[in-house]
C-alpha positions in Angstrom: 85.6 170.8 145.0 88.3 170.1 142.5 90.0 168.0 143.1 93.8 168.0 143.3 96.0 165.9 140.7 98.9 164.2 142.5 102.2 165.9 140.8 104.7 163.5 138.6 106.9 163.0 141.3 103.8 161.8 143.1 102.8 160.1 140.2 106.5 158.0 140.5 106.9 157.2 143.5 103.7 155.6 144.0 104.1 153.5 140.8 107.6 152.7 141.3 108.7 149.5 143.3 110.7 149.7 147.0 113.9 148.2 147.7 115.9 145.5 145.8 114.8 143.6 143.1 114.1 140.3 143.3 115.3 138.5 140.7 119.2 137.8 140.6 121.3 136.8 137.2 119.7 134.1 135.6 116.4 133.5 134.9 114.3 131.9 138.3 117.6 133.6 140.3 116.7 135.2 143.6 119.0 137.4 145.2 118.0 136.7 148.4 118.6 132.2 147.7 122.9 133.8 146.5 124.8 133.6 149.3 126.0 136.3 152.0 129.4 138.4 151.9 131.2 139.8 154.5 133.2 142.6 154.2 135.3 144.7 156.3 136.3 148.1 154.0 137.5 151.8 154.2 135.3 154.3 154.6 136.9 156.2 151.8 136.6 152.3 149.6 133.0 152.3 150.7 132.5 155.5 149.6 133.8 155.1 146.5 131.4 151.4 145.8 128.5 153.6 147.2 129.4 156.3 144.3 129.9 153.9 141.3 127.1 151.7 142.0 125.1 155.5 141.9 126.5 156.2 139.3 125.9 152.8 136.6 122.2 152.4 137.9 123.6 149.0 139.4 122.5 147.1 143.2 126.2 146.2 145.0 125.9 142.5 144.2 125.9 143.1 140.3 128.8 145.5 140.6 131.0 143.8 142.9 129.8 140.7 140.1 131.3 143.2 136.8 134.8 144.7 138.5 135.7 140.7 139.5 134.6 139.3 136.0 136.8 142.5 134.7 139.6 142.1 136.8 140.2 138.3 136.2 139.7 138.9 132.6 142.3 141.5 132.7 145.3 138.8 133.5 147.4 138.2 132.3 146.8 134.7 130.2 149.0 132.2 132.9 146.9 133.6 135.7 143.3 134.4 134.2 143.6 129.8 133.9 144.9 128.9 137.7 142.0 131.5 138.5 139.2 130.1 136.2 140.8 126.1 137.5 140.4 126.7 141.1 137.1 128.6 140.7 136.5 125.1 139.0 138.2 123.1 141.6 135.9 124.8 144.3 132.6 124.7 142.1 132.6 121.4 142.0 133.6 120.5 138.4 
């Protein structure tokens, strides 16, 4: 009786990790330790955001972080400095 070899797909499914990665943005951080933010979005925006995550192959939290950083970076200088000032104050610095 010959043994059947597992297909590449079966091997990949067994060897791949399940769920989201545990690591956060910096070494030693865990995603589950980050504060939770709840947002209500219209269906079309939610679908667009999910499609963006899939296209970029990034988890939702990283995609939102990236979009936020890019948005702030593209603000005019006066507005960007005001946002950064408020963020430092809110962070206690």
